[in-house]
C-alpha positions in Angstrom: -72.2 7.6 -91.0 -69.4 5.0 -90.7 -69.6 1.4 -91.7 -66.9 -1.0 -90.7 -66.4 -4.5 -92.2 -64.4 -6.5 -89.6 -62.3 -9.0 -91.6 -61.2 -10.7 -88.4 -64.7 -11.8 -87.6 -65.0 -13.8 -90.8 -64.7 -17.6 -90.9 -65.1 -20.4 -93.5 -63.6 -21.6 -96.7 -64.8 -18.6 -98.8 -66.1 -15.2 -97.7 -67.5 -12.6 -100.1 -68.5 -9.0 -99.4 -70.0 -6.9 -102.1 -71.0 -3.2 -102.2 -72.9 -2.6 -105.5 -74.4 0.7 -106.5 -74.4 2.3 -103.1 -74.1 6.0 -102.4 -71.8 7.4 -99.7 -72.0 11.1 -99.0 -71.5 14.0 -96.6 -68.7 12.5 -94.5 -69.6 8.8 -94.7 -66.8 6.3 -94.3 -66.6 2.7 -95.6 -63.8 1.0 -93.6 -62.6 -2.4 -94.6 -60.6 -3.3 -91.5 -58.2 -6.1 -92.4 -56.9 -8.8 -90.1 -54.1 -11.0 -91.5 -55.0 -13.8 -89.1 -58.7 -14.1 -90.1 -59.8 -17.8 -90.2 -61.0 -17.6 -93.8 -59.7 -19.7 -96.7 -60.2 -17.0 -99.3 -61.7 -13.5 -99.2 -63.3 -11.6 -102.0 -64.3 -7.9 -101.5 -66.0 -6.1 -104.4 -66.8 -2.4 -104.3 -68.4 -1.6 -107.7 -70.7 1.1 -109.2 -70.7 3.1 -106.0 -70.8 6.9 -105.6 -68.6 8.5 -103.1 -69.3 12.2 -102.6 -67.3 13.8 -99.8 -67.0 10.3 -98.5 -64.0 8.1 -97.7 -63.1 4.5 -98.7 -60.6 2.9 -96.3 -59.2 -0.6 -97.1 -56.9 -0.8 -94.1 -54.4 -3.1 -92.4 -53.2 -6.6 -93.1 -55.4 -9.0 -95.1 -55.3 -12.8 -95.0 -53.8 -14.9 -97.7 -55.9 -15.3 -100.9 -57.6 -12.0 -100.6 -58.9 -10.2 -103.7 -60.2 -6.6 -103.3 -61.7 -5.2 -106.5 -62.6 -1.5 -106.5 -64.1 -0.8 -110.0 -66.6 1.4 -111.8 -67.0 3.8 -108.9 -67.2 7.6 -108.9 -65.3 9.6 -106.3 -65.8 13.3 -105.8 -64.1 15.2 -103.0 -64.7 18.9 -102.2 -63.3 18.9 -98.6 -61.4 16.9 -96.1 -63.3 13.9 -94.7 -62.2 12.9 -91.2 -62.2 9.4 -89.8 -61.4 8.3 -86.2 -57.9 6.9 -86.0 -56.8 8.3 -89.3 -54.9 11.6 -89.5 -55.2 13.4 -92.8 -54.0 16.9 -93.6 -55.6 17.1 -97.1 -58.7 15.8 -98.9 -58.5 12.2 -100.3 -60.8 9.7 -101.9 -59.2 6.5 -100.7 -57.1 6.7 -97.5 -55.8 4.3 -94.9 -53.3 3.6 -92.2 -51.2 1.1 -94.2 -52.2 -1.7 -96.4 -50.6 -5.2 -96.5 -51.4 -8.1 -98.8 -49.6 -11.4 -99.3 -49.8 -15.0 -100.4 -51.6 -14.8 -103.8 -53.6 -11.7 -103.0 -54.6 -8.7 -105.1 -55.9 -5.2 -104.7 -57.1 -3.7 -108.0 -58.5 -0.2 -108.6 -59.8 -0.1 -112.2 -62.3 1.9 -114.2 -63.0 4.4 -111.5 -63.5 8.2 -111.9 -61.7 10.3 -109.3 -62.5 14.0 -109.1 -61.2 16.6 -106.6 -62.1 20.2 -106.6 -59.7 21.4 -103.9 -56.0 22.1 -104.1 -53.4 19.9 -102.3 -55.7 16.8 -102.6 -54.9 13.2 -103.4 -56.8 10.2 -104.7 -55.0 7.4 -102.8 -53.2 8.2 -99.5 -51.5 5.7 -97.3 -50.7 7.3 -93.9 -48.2 6.4 -91.2 -47.3 2.9 -92.5 -46.4 1.2 -95.7 -48.0 -0.3 -98.8 -46.7 -3.9 -98.5 -47.1 -6.4 -101.3 -45.5 -9.8 -100.9 -45.5 -13.5 -101.9 -47.0 -13.5 -105.4 -49.4 -10.6 -104.9 -50.3 -7.5 -106.9 -51.4 -4.0 -106.2 -52.8 -2.4 -109.4 -54.2 1.0 -110.4 -55.4 0.6 -114.0 -57.8 2.2 -116.4 -58.9 5.0 -114.1 -59.7 8.6 -114.9 -58.4 11.4 -112.7 -59.8 14.9 -112.8 -57.8 17.0 -110.4 -58.3 20.7 -109.5 -55.3 22.9 -108.9 -51.8 22.2 -110.0 -50.4 20.9 -106.7 -52.4 17.7 -106.4 -51.0 14.2 -105.9 -52.6 11.1 -107.3 -50.9 8.4 -105.1 -49.4 9.5 -101.8 -47.3 6.9 -100.0 -46.4 8.6 -96.7 -44.9 5.8 -94.6 -43.2 6.8 -91.4 -39.8 7.7 -90.0 -39.4 4.1 -88.8 -40.5 2.1 -91.8 -40.5 2.0 -95.6 -43.4 3.6 -97.5 -43.4 0.9 -100.1 -42.4 -2.8 -99.9 -42.7 -5.2 -102.8 -41.2 -8.6 -102.2 -41.2 -12.2 -103.4 -42.5 -12.3 -106.9 -45.0 -9.5 -106.3 -45.8 -6.3 -108.3 -47.2 -2.8 -108.2 -48.8 -2.0 -111.5 -49.9 1.5 -112.7 -51.1 1.4 -116.3 -53.7 2.8 -118.7 -54.9 5.7 -116.5 -56.0 9.1 -117.9 -55.1 12.4 -116.1 -57.1 15.3 -117.6 -55.5 18.2 -115.7 -52.0 19.1 -114.6 -50.8 17.5 -111.3 -47.7 18.1 -109.2 -47.0 14.4 -108.6 -48.3 11.1 -109.9 -46.6 9.1 -107.1 -45.1 10.7 -104.1 -42.9 8.7 -101.6 -41.9 9.7 -98.1 -39.5 7.3 -96.4 -37.6 4.4 -97.8 -38.8 1.7 -100.1 -37.7 -2.0 -100.4 -37.5 -4.3 -103.4 -36.5 -8.0 -103.3 -36.7 -11.2 -105.3 -38.3 -10.7 -108.7 -40.2 -7.6 -107.8 -41.6 -5.1 -110.2 -42.9 -1.6 -110.4 -44.7 -1.2 -113.7 -45.7 2.2 -114.8 -46.9 2.9 -118.3 -49.6 3.7 -120.9 -50.8 6.5 -118.7 -52.0 9.7 -120.5 -51.6 13.1 -118.8 -52.7 16.5 -120.1 -49.4 17.9 -118.9 -46.2 16.2 -117.7 -46.5 14.3 -114.4 -43.7 14.0 -111.9 -42.6 11.2 -109.6 -40.8 12.2 -106.5 -38.8 9.7 -104.5 -38.1 11.2 -101.1 -35.5 8.7 -99.9 -32.3 6.9 -100.9 -32.5 3.2 -101.8 -30.7 0.8 -99.5 -27.4 -0.2 -101.2 -28.5 -3.8 -101.3 -31.4 -3.2 -103.6 -31.7 -2.4 -107.3 -34.1 -0.1 -109.1 -37.0 -2.2 -110.6 -37.9 -2.3 -114.2 -41.0 -3.0 -116.2 -41.0 -5.6 -118.9 
C-alpha cells in the first residue's frame, strides 16, 4: 500500500494534514510529496503516534514557505529493505526521500520517536540523490529520539547527495539541530555525508547532548569550498 499526499494540490490560507495513531506495515509507504509552488499560505503536517513496521515515511521534495512538518512520538521498526517507486535505496531505512528542501520560516522536526533496525548496514534517515536544503530562517531538527540499531555498521543520518550537487545546504539564518538523542548500541556513523556541503550567512549546525552507548563517528566525505567556514554551535 502506498499513500501519497500531493502538496501541490493544496490551496487556501492554511492547510493542515494529520496522521494520528495510524499503523503502516509490510511494505507500506507514506509519501508527502512537496511542491514549493503550492498555492497555500501556510502548511502544517503532523505525523504523530504512528507505528511503522517494515514501512517507509517519505517527506520529499521542495515545500512552500511557512511549512511546518512535525514527526513525533512514532515508532519505526525495520527488518528489511522497503522499496518505493522512484526511490533507489541500497539498504533498509525508516525515513527516506529524494531530497528535501524547506525555506522561508519553515521547519521539519523529528522528536520523541523510537527508531529500531534489526539488520546491518541500515539507516534511520536517508536522503538520496539530492540535498537536504534549509534556507531563509528555517530549521531541520532531530531531537529527543531513541535509536536502537542492530549491527555495528549502521548509520543514523545518511546524506547522500549527488556528484553534481551538495549533500547539505544551510543558508540565510537557518540551522540544522541534532540534540538530546539516545543511541543504545554502537553505530558506525551518526551523520554521513557524500558530496560537498555549503554554509552561508549566519548558518549553524548544532550537535550536542546526544548519549551513545559507544563512541559515534561523523564522516565528512568532501572538502569544504574555500569560501566557507566550518559552523559552530553556541
